[in-house]
C-alpha positions as CSV (number, residue, x, y, z in Angstrom):
1,M,21.1,-189.3,33.4
2,V,23.2,-189.1,30.1
3,R,26.0,-191.3,29.6
4,S,29.1,-190.6,27.5
5,N,31.0,-192.7,25.8
6,R,33.3,-190.8,23.5
7,S,36.3,-193.2,22.7
8,T,33.5,-195.0,20.3
9,P,34.0,-194.6,17.0
10,I,29.9,-193.7,15.0
11,A,30.3,-195.2,11.6
12,L,28.9,-192.5,8.9
13,L,25.9,-193.1,6.5
14,V,25.6,-189.9,4.6
15,S,21.9,-189.9,3.4
16,V,22.0,-193.7,3.4
17,T,24.6,-193.5,0.6
18,A,28.1,-195.1,0.5
19,A,29.9,-191.9,-0.4
20,A,31.9,-192.9,-3.5
21,A,33.5,-190.9,-6.0
22,A,31.2,-189.4,-8.3
23,M,32.1,-190.2,-11.9
24,A,31.1,-187.0,-13.3
25,P,31.1,-185.6,-16.9
26,E,33.9,-183.2,-17.3
27,A,33.2,-179.6,-17.2
28,G,32.4,-177.5,-20.0
29,A,29.9,-174.8,-21.6
30,A,26.3,-175.0,-20.7
31,A,25.2,-178.1,-22.6
32,D,21.4,-177.9,-24.3
33,D,18.6,-180.0,-22.9
34,A,19.4,-183.3,-25.6
35,A,22.9,-183.3,-24.6
36,L,22.4,-182.6,-21.1
37,A,19.4,-185.3,-21.2
38,S,21.7,-187.8,-22.9
39,E,24.0,-187.4,-20.0
40,V,21.0,-188.2,-17.5
41,R,20.0,-191.1,-19.6
42,A,23.5,-192.5,-19.7
43,L,24.4,-192.4,-15.8
44,L,20.7,-193.7,-14.9
45,D,21.1,-196.7,-17.2
46,R,24.3,-196.8,-15.6
47,H,23.4,-196.5,-12.0
48,F,19.7,-196.0,-11.3
49,H,19.0,-198.5,-8.8
50,D,16.0,-200.0,-10.6
51,P,16.6,-200.9,-14.2
52,D,12.8,-202.0,-14.8
53,R,11.7,-198.8,-13.8
54,L,13.5,-196.7,-16.9
55,E,10.8,-198.1,-19.1
56,R,8.8,-195.2,-17.6
57,L,11.5,-193.2,-20.1
58,D,10.5,-194.5,-23.3
59,G,8.3,-191.2,-24.5
60,V,9.5,-188.9,-22.0
61,P,10.7,-185.6,-23.7
62,D,14.6,-185.5,-23.9
63,N,14.7,-182.8,-21.3
64,P,16.4,-184.2,-18.1
65,G,13.7,-182.6,-15.4
66,A,11.2,-184.5,-17.5
67,M,13.2,-187.6,-17.4
68,L,13.6,-187.5,-13.3
69,D,10.0,-186.4,-13.0
70,A,8.7,-189.8,-15.1
71,L,11.1,-191.7,-12.7
72,D,9.4,-190.2,-9.4
73,A,12.0,-191.4,-7.2
74,S,13.5,-189.4,-3.8
75,H,17.7,-189.3,-4.2
76,T,16.5,-188.5,-8.2
77,A,16.3,-184.4,-9.1
78,R,18.3,-181.7,-10.4
79,Y,19.5,-179.0,-8.8
80,T,20.7,-175.5,-10.6
81,P,22.8,-172.4,-8.7
82,D,19.6,-170.9,-8.5
83,E,18.7,-172.7,-5.4
84,T,19.9,-172.7,-1.9
85,A,19.5,-176.5,-2.0
86,Y,22.1,-176.6,-4.7
87,Y,25.0,-175.3,-2.2
88,E,23.9,-177.2,0.8
89,L,23.6,-180.5,-1.1
90,L,27.1,-179.9,-2.7
91,D,28.6,-179.1,0.6
92,I,27.0,-182.2,2.5
93,Y,28.1,-184.4,-0.6
94,A,31.5,-182.8,-1.0
95,P,33.3,-186.0,-0.3
96,A,32.1,-188.0,-2.8
97,I,32.8,-184.8,-5.3
98,E,35.7,-183.2,-3.9
99,D,37.3,-182.2,-7.5
100,D,34.2,-180.6,-8.7
101,V,33.7,-178.4,-5.4
102,E,37.4,-177.3,-6.0
103,R,36.6,-176.6,-9.5
104,L,33.9,-174.2,-8.7
105,F,34.4,-173.0,-5.4
106,G,38.1,-173.2,-4.6
107,P,39.9,-174.3,-2.0
108,E,37.5,-172.2,0.7
109,G,34.5,-174.9,-0.1
110,V,31.1,-174.1,-0.8
111,S,29.6,-170.9,-0.1
112,Y,27.1,-168.3,-1.5
113,V,25.4,-165.1,0.0
114,G,22.1,-165.5,1.5
115,L,19.6,-165.1,4.4
116,E,19.7,-168.5,6.0
117,M,16.3,-168.8,5.7
118,V,13.7,-171.6,3.0
119,T,11.3,-170.1,1.0
120,Q,8.6,-172.2,-0.5
121,R,6.1,-171.1,-3.5
122,I,2.7,-172.0,-2.9
123,D,-0.3,-170.9,-4.9
124,G,1.7,-168.7,-7.1
125,R,3.4,-166.5,-3.7
126,E,7.0,-167.3,-1.9
127,F,6.4,-168.1,1.6
128,I,9.1,-168.4,4.5
129,A,8.9,-172.2,5.5
130,E,11.8,-172.2,7.4
131,I,14.4,-169.8,9.3
132,R,17.5,-170.8,10.2
133,A,18.6,-169.8,14.2
134,G,20.7,-167.1,14.6
135,G,21.1,-166.2,10.8
136,P,20.4,-163.2,8.9
137,A,16.5,-163.2,8.7
138,D,16.4,-164.3,12.2
139,E,18.1,-160.8,13.2
140,A,15.9,-159.3,11.0
141,G,13.0,-160.5,13.2
142,L,11.6,-162.6,10.0
143,R,9.0,-165.1,10.9
144,V,7.6,-168.3,9.4
145,G,4.3,-167.7,7.3
146,D,5.8,-164.3,5.8
147,E,4.8,-163.7,2.5
148,V,8.3,-162.1,0.7
149,L,7.3,-159.5,-2.0
150,E,9.9,-157.9,-3.3
151,A,13.8,-157.3,-2.2
152,D,15.4,-153.6,-3.0
153,G,11.8,-153.1,-4.7
154,R,12.3,-156.0,-7.4
155,P,10.7,-159.7,-7.8
156,F,11.9,-161.6,-4.7
157,H,14.6,-164.5,-5.9
158,P,15.9,-166.7,-2.9
159,V,19.4,-166.3,-4.7
160,R,19.9,-164.1,-7.2
161,S,18.7,-161.2,-4.6
162,F,21.4,-161.7,-2.7
163,E,24.6,-162.2,-5.0
164,G,27.5,-159.9,-4.5
165,R,25.3,-158.2,-1.5
166,A,27.5,-159.7,1.2
167,G,27.4,-157.2,4.4
168,K,25.2,-154.6,2.3
169,P,21.8,-154.0,3.7
170,V,18.7,-155.2,1.6
171,T,15.1,-154.1,2.1
172,L,12.8,-156.7,1.8
173,T,9.2,-156.5,1.1
174,I,6.9,-158.4,3.0
175,R,3.0,-159.1,3.4
176,R,2.3,-161.0,7.3
177,R,-1.1,-161.0,7.0
178,G,-3.6,-162.4,4.7
179,D,-6.9,-161.3,3.1
180,D,-8.7,-163.1,4.8
181,E,-7.5,-162.0,8.0
182,R,-8.1,-158.6,7.7
183,R,-9.2,-156.2,10.0
184,D,-8.9,-153.5,8.1
185,E,-6.3,-152.4,5.1
186,E,-3.6,-151.8,7.5
187,D,-3.7,-155.4,8.6
188,I,-2.2,-156.3,4.7
189,R,-0.3,-153.6,4.1
190,P,3.2,-155.0,3.0
191,V,5.9,-153.9,5.5
192,M,9.5,-153.3,4.6
193,R,12.2,-155.3,6.2
194,Q,16.0,-154.3,6.2
195,V,17.9,-157.5,6.5
196,T,22.1,-158.1,5.6
197,P,22.8,-161.2,3.6
198,R,25.8,-162.9,4.8
199,V,28.6,-165.6,3.3
200,I,27.1,-169.1,4.0
201,H,29.3,-171.9,3.9
202,P,26.3,-174.6,4.4
203,Q,27.6,-177.6,6.6
204,R,28.9,-174.6,9.5
205,S,25.9,-172.3,9.2
206,L,23.8,-176.1,9.6
207,L,25.6,-177.0,12.7
208,R,25.7,-173.5,14.4
209,A,21.9,-173.0,13.5
210,M,21.4,-176.2,15.4
211,R,23.5,-174.4,18.2
212,D,21.5,-171.2,18.0
213,S,18.2,-173.1,17.9
214,V,18.8,-174.1,21.7
215,K,15.9,-173.2,24.1
216,V,15.0,-174.2,27.6
217,L,11.8,-173.4,28.5
218,E,9.5,-174.0,31.7
219,S,6.3,-175.6,31.7
220,G,4.3,-177.0,34.7
221,G,7.2,-176.8,37.0
222,H,9.8,-178.8,34.8
223,S,12.1,-177.7,32.3
224,V,11.7,-179.0,28.7
225,G,14.9,-178.7,26.0
226,Y,14.6,-178.1,22.5
227,V,16.7,-178.4,19.4
228,R,16.6,-177.9,16.4
229,V,18.4,-180.5,13.7
230,Y,18.2,-178.8,10.4
231,S,20.6,-181.3,8.8
232,Y,22.2,-184.7,10.0
233,A,24.4,-185.4,7.7
234,G,28.1,-186.4,9.3
235,R,29.0,-187.4,12.5
236,E,29.7,-183.7,13.7
237,A,25.9,-183.2,13.5
238,H,25.3,-186.0,15.9
239,E,28.5,-185.2,18.2
240,T,27.2,-181.5,18.2
241,L,24.0,-182.5,19.4
242,G,25.6,-185.0,21.8
243,K,27.5,-181.9,23.5
244,L,24.8,-179.8,23.8
245,L,23.0,-182.3,26.0
246,T,25.9,-183.7,27.9
247,I,27.9,-180.6,29.0
248,G,25.8,-177.7,27.3
249,P,22.8,-176.1,27.9
250,L,19.7,-179.0,27.5
251,R,22.2,-181.1,30.1
252,D,20.1,-180.4,33.0
253,A,16.1,-180.2,31.3
254,D,14.0,-182.7,32.3
255,A,12.6,-183.3,29.0
256,L,13.6,-182.7,25.0
257,I,12.0,-182.1,22.1
258,L,14.0,-182.7,19.1
259,D,12.7,-181.3,16.4
260,L,14.1,-182.8,13.1
261,R,11.4,-181.2,10.7
262,G,12.6,-179.9,7.1
263,G,16.4,-179.6,6.2
264,W,18.6,-182.8,5.6
265,G,18.7,-185.9,6.9
266,G,22.1,-188.3,6.3
267,A,21.8,-189.4,9.7
268,S,23.2,-192.8,10.5
269,P,20.8,-195.9,11.8
270,E,23.4,-196.6,15.1
271,Y,22.5,-193.0,16.0
272,A,18.9,-193.7,17.6
273,L,20.9,-195.5,20.3
274,S,21.5,-192.2,21.9
275,F,17.9,-191.9,22.4
276,V,16.6,-195.5,22.5
277,D,17.4,-199.3,23.4
278,R,18.3,-200.6,20.2
279,A,18.9,-199.1,16.2
280,P,17.1,-200.4,13.5
281,K,18.3,-202.9,10.8
282,L,19.4,-201.3,7.4
283,T,19.5,-203.3,4.0
284,L,20.7,-201.4,1.0
285,I,19.8,-202.9,-2.4
286,D,21.4,-202.2,-5.6
287,R,20.4,-202.8,-9.1
288,D,21.5,-206.5,-9.3
289,G,19.4,-207.2,-6.4
290,E,22.2,-207.9,-4.0
291,E,21.7,-206.8,-0.3
292,H,23.8,-205.1,2.0
293,V,22.8,-205.5,5.4
294,I,23.8,-203.2,8.1
295,R,23.8,-204.2,11.7
296,N,24.3,-202.1,15.1
297,E,23.6,-204.6,17.4
298,D,27.4,-204.3,18.8
299,T,26.8,-200.4,18.5
300,A,27.9,-198.7,21.6
301,P,26.6,-195.1,21.5
302,S,28.9,-192.0,22.5
303,W,26.3,-190.6,24.6
304,Q,22.9,-191.2,25.6
305,W,19.5,-189.2,26.4
306,D,17.4,-191.5,29.1
307,R,14.8,-188.5,29.9
308,P,11.4,-188.1,28.2
309,L,11.7,-186.7,24.5
310,A,9.0,-186.1,22.2
311,V,10.2,-185.9,17.9
312,L,8.6,-183.2,16.0
313,I,8.5,-184.6,12.1
314,D,6.7,-183.0,8.9
315,H,6.8,-183.7,5.2
316,G,10.4,-182.1,5.1
317,S,11.6,-184.7,7.2
318,R,13.2,-186.8,4.7
319,S,16.0,-190.1,4.6
320,G,18.1,-190.9,7.6
321,K,15.7,-188.8,9.6
322,E,12.8,-190.6,8.9
323,V,15.1,-193.7,9.6
324,L,15.7,-192.4,13.1
325,A,11.9,-191.5,12.7
326,H,10.8,-195.3,12.1
327,V,12.8,-196.6,14.9
328,F,11.3,-194.2,17.4
329,R,7.6,-194.9,16.7
330,A,8.5,-198.5,17.1
331,E,9.8,-197.9,20.5
332,G,6.7,-195.6,21.7
333,V,8.6,-191.8,21.6
334,P,5.8,-189.3,20.5
335,L,5.6,-188.4,17.2
336,I,4.4,-185.3,16.7
337,G,3.5,-183.5,13.0
338,T,2.4,-184.9,10.2
339,R,3.9,-187.9,7.8
340,T,7.3,-187.4,6.7
341,A,8.7,-187.6,3.1
342,G,8.7,-190.5,2.0
343,A,12.3,-190.3,0.6
344,V,14.3,-193.4,1.4
345,L,16.4,-194.3,-1.5
346,G,20.1,-194.5,-1.6
347,G,21.0,-191.5,-3.6
348,R,24.4,-190.4,-5.4
349,P,25.7,-186.8,-6.5
350,F,27.0,-186.5,-10.2
351,V,27.7,-182.6,-11.5
352,L,26.7,-182.3,-15.1
353,S,28.7,-180.1,-17.7
354,D,26.4,-177.2,-17.0
355,D,27.6,-177.2,-13.5
356,S,24.0,-178.4,-12.1
357,L,23.9,-180.8,-9.8
358,R,21.7,-184.3,-10.1
359,L,21.3,-187.0,-7.6
360,I,20.5,-190.4,-8.8
361,A,18.8,-193.0,-6.7
362,V,20.9,-196.1,-6.5
363,M,20.1,-198.2,-3.8
364,D,16.6,-199.4,-2.6
365,V,16.1,-199.6,1.2
366,R,14.5,-201.7,4.1
367,V,14.4,-200.3,7.6
368,D,14.0,-203.1,9.7
369,G,12.6,-205.0,6.8
370,V,10.3,-202.3,6.3
371,R,10.3,-199.7,2.6
372,L,9.5,-196.2,3.6
373,E,9.9,-194.8,0.2
374,S,7.1,-193.1,-0.8
375,R,4.9,-194.1,2.4
376,G,6.7,-192.3,5.2
377,V,6.2,-192.4,9.0
378,E,3.1,-191.4,10.5
379,P,3.1,-189.1,13.3
380,T,1.7,-190.5,16.4
381,K,0.0,-187.9,17.4
382,E,-0.8,-185.6,13.7
383,V,-0.9,-181.4,13.9
384,P,-0.9,-180.0,10.2
385,F,0.8,-176.8,10.0
386,D,0.2,-174.5,6.9
387,P,2.9,-172.0,6.9
388,R,1.0,-169.3,4.9
389,Y,0.6,-165.8,6.9
390,A,1.3,-167.9,10.1
391,D,3.3,-165.1,11.8
392,G,5.6,-166.9,13.7
393,D,3.2,-169.7,15.5
394,D,4.0,-173.1,15.2
395,P,1.0,-175.5,16.5
396,P,3.3,-178.6,16.5
397,F,5.9,-177.4,18.3
398,D,2.8,-176.6,21.4
399,A,1.4,-179.7,20.9
400,A,5.2,-180.8,21.7
401,I,5.4,-179.1,24.8
402,Q,2.1,-180.2,26.1
403,Q,2.1,-183.7,25.5
404,I,6.4,-184.2,27.1
405,T,4.7,-181.9,30.5
406,E,1.8,-184.3,30.7
407,S,4.2,-187.2,29.9
408,I,6.7,-186.0,32.8
409,D,3.9,-185.5,35.5
410,A,2.1,-189.3,34.8
411,P,2.7,-191.9,37.0
């Protein structure tokens, strides 16, 4: 049975961070590395959660990327307009940096032109690591594991290849099989796929992709529902998931596979109450060592799922998704895949003078007293997955189907 209590509000915790207004320097012309490094260092000196760790910057070149790398902390990174992550994070953090977002994109908000897919560079080659359900890449028949070689005969770039091309066909050259798999030359010959990029508003796109990811499969005489949460940032993501489970296509499923792989975190800890009997205690520790405890004992979930559940995780499951994975594991929910990212600090966004986005970790975090940063959450059933030339295969998903079917049949 799925119980719904729609009158109960859900508190929002974006990437386990209070959504405070960012204090970014005024925008201006692109600055050189030394000037940007000076901006970054000033922000770190003022906001980074662990002042003692800043000693690692001694002797590091005046390069903002090198400085952030030296700190080796999650939620402490640089993103530029050449990355799809830049646009997605700007939209996720928009309430904290609304003046910068309006300056950069106008009243319509964050947008870019693309295919709603994520690529990963491995050994100098670009592979599709994630395809958002219902997006242009999905509609064109691209698959996870495809190696992307060219776009309209030029080297592929995940952003520049589609600038100004919304609604206009682009021909991608892809390779679906690698050399070690070939039976003959025909198997590894590149093929052409025509795609039509579209204007993407990230938050809207991520929610739509969640809805479009829904499947109900028959396994062992049971109906197994599936949904992928590409981003858990914002209350609307959890409420959308609840509608899919309470009044939508998953309401009559006998069991559920919840896919938390990749994408973005942002889940508030009390969201766990929609699936298990408790929420984790979250402790945020600021740079002065003061602890801020977030308790959820008296929180009533707006909806609940009480049928068998299995959860997919991987090295791309970050932040708030890891908080949920931690409590799911503790409560006996099977986690299938690989260890999560270990990226559980409280990050805050800053837009610098070159319009790049910098996240800086401003809070350390404990989940039920455990520090998940650099540690992550182990699956209960490890199923490795190499996306290269996967041809759309998904071994962790297959393992989840088998495990949850067995759990339904268990006495």
